[in-house]
C-alpha positions, -999 to +999 in steps of 0.1 A: +050-405+459+055-367+461+089-373+476+099-396+448+087-370+422+107-342+438+137-365+440+134-373+403+131-336+394+162-328+414+181-356+396+169-343+362+179-307+370+213-319+382+218-338+350+210-308+329+234-286+349+262-313+345+255-314+308+257-276+306+290-276+325+305-302+302+293-282+272+312-252+285+346-269+287+345-282+252+362-251+237+397-238+244+384-206+259+367-223+288+398-225+309+431-205+312+454-213+284+487-201+270+490-170+292+454-158+287+451-127+308+415-115+307+381-132+310+350-123+290+319-131+309+288-139+288+256-151+307+278-165+335+300-184+310+337-175+310+359-170+280+397-169+288+413-147+261+444-125+255+444-088+256+471-086+229+452-107+204+419-089+210+437-055+207+454-065+175+422-076+159+397-050+173+402-013+177+373-014+201+390-038+225+423-019+220+407+013+231+390-005+260+422-019+273+441+013+270+414+036+284+410+051+319+379+030+324+377+000+348+379-025+319+415-015+313+427-032+345+398-056+351+404-093+352+368-100+340+349-080+315+311-087+312+295-086+278+258-079+285+233-088+259+255-113+242+250-151+238+277-176+247+275-196+215+277-165+193+307-151+212+324-185+209+320-184+171+333-148+171+364-157+191+371-188+170+371-167+138+391-139+154+418-163+168+418-185+137+424-223+136+461-220+145+453-207+180+418-220+186+425-254+171+390-252+155+380-244+120+347-225+117+330-221+083+307-192+077+272-204+071+237-191+069+232-201+105+261-181+119+267-152+094+241-129+111+257-129+146+292-129+131+284-098+112+268-082+142+298-088+165+324-081+139+307-048+131+303-038+168+340-046+176+353-036+142+370-069+134+371-062+097+397-084+080+392-116+099+354-117+101+334-088+086+349-090+050+347-128+049+310-126+059+303-101+032+321-124+007+300-153+019+268-134+013+280-122-021+287-158-032+259-176-015+233-187-041+201-166-035+170-187-032+134-180-022+142-197+011+172-175+021+167-143+001+148-123+027+174-130+054+202-121+031+184-090+019+178-078+055+216-082+062+225-064+030+203-035+039+215-033+075+252-032+065+248-013+032+260-042+010+248-028-023+259-057-046+243-083-023+211-063-021+210-060-059+214-098-063+185-103-039+164-078-058+171-096-091+159-128-077+127-113-061+116-094-092+119-126-113+096-146-091+059-152-100+035-130-080+023-159-059+059-171-051+069-135-044+039-131-020+048-163-002+085-153+000+081-117+011+050-123+032+031-093+018+007-092+048+037-087+072+057-060+056+051-022+056+035-003+027+068+012+014+085-022+011+055-038-005+054-010-031+092-014-037+089-052-043+059-048-066+075-019-085+106-040-091+085-068-105+065-045-128+096-028-141+111-062-150+080-074-168+076-041-187+112-043-198+108-078-209+077-070-229+096-042-247+122-067-257+098-095-267+074-074-287+094-066-318+107-102-318+072-116-316+059-094-344+089-101-365+084-139-361+047-135-371+057-115-402+084-140-411+060-169-407+036-153-432+063-148-457+077-183-454+043-199-459+037-177-489+070-190-503+060-226-497+025-221-512+010-248-490-027-244-499-026-209-488-044-178-501-023-152-517-010-124-495-031-093-494-023-072-526-033-041-507-005-045-481+021-066-500+042-059-531+064-086-546+059-107-514+071-079-491+048-060-468+043-023-475+033-014-440+039-029-405+020-060-394+003-043-364-013-016-386-024-042-412-040-063-385-060-033-372-076-026-406-073-057-428-094-089-424-075-105-453-041-101-436-055-115-404-070-144-423-036-155-437-020-157-403-050-174-388-050-200-416-013-208-409-021-212-372-050-235-379-029-256-402-001-261-377-019-261-344-033-292-327-070-295-325-085-285-292-113-300-272-123-287-237-092-267-235-068-296-242-048-303-273-057-338-285-044-344-320-024-326-346-039-313-378-008-306-398+027-318-404+045-289-388+025-292-356+043-323-345+072-300-335+052-284-306+056-294-270+023-296-251+027-263-234+036-244-266+012-234-293+006-212-323-031-212-329-059-190-342-059-168-311-027-152-324-044-123-342-062-112-310-030-116-290-011-094-314-038-067-311-038-069-273+000-070-272+001-038-294-024-020-271-002-027-241+029-016-258+012+016-269+005+023-232+041+016-222+056+042-246 
């Protein structure tokens, strides 16, 4: 039984080796071709390439082949620390489809090692710039944004980094935490992400606040014009239907002004029971979607909103 097991293991290992050998010869660099004159060796896999093409594409290879070092005359040049599949992608992009007979699209799966190798060997036009263009145009999502951001920071891609920041600071706090993994990043980065988020929200509040107050003011005026069973506007703070002071100040000191807006809200808002809106109490309320409302909490919200805006000044 032991002998049979050992034999089966040997057959399995032999099959794996054969499969690996077959995998190696699938690309054009696996064997000598069209006067290739140097071999790049990556983890015992050989890539037959041309000194001239590498020199034309890469200043690093050009210097290597023209130097006094052993690589200049060597038939084989080892590339330690590299992975065969990544070097293959690199060579295919460097040679182009005309020579390699293979078209390689830049994707999220290969852009990282293409950037790494093209930066190391200074293959700018054929690989590095197309990779940057890909990252610039790739839609940023919560699934890919951290990988793209890391590459943008590593290679100083300011526009790409800014696009990632714009996405991150627009996420909800929970989604941001899940995306960024707060528990796994250092304090400075955590502070940066949260600061970006706070600055966005504060900026939005500053834009929304005057619009919100203006709408409330307009609402009171329109209902006074319609005279739909409404009390008259406060004579202390209105003259000829127009306010004599701003709404925020009136709401701080005048119960009568608050009462008018609250009555509008009660007239138009759906009735609530246990936190749910069950039926509409007024004609205009039928225009609301279920997640939108204008109810008798509006006076308190205006006061809270005003306090926050005072602190932001």
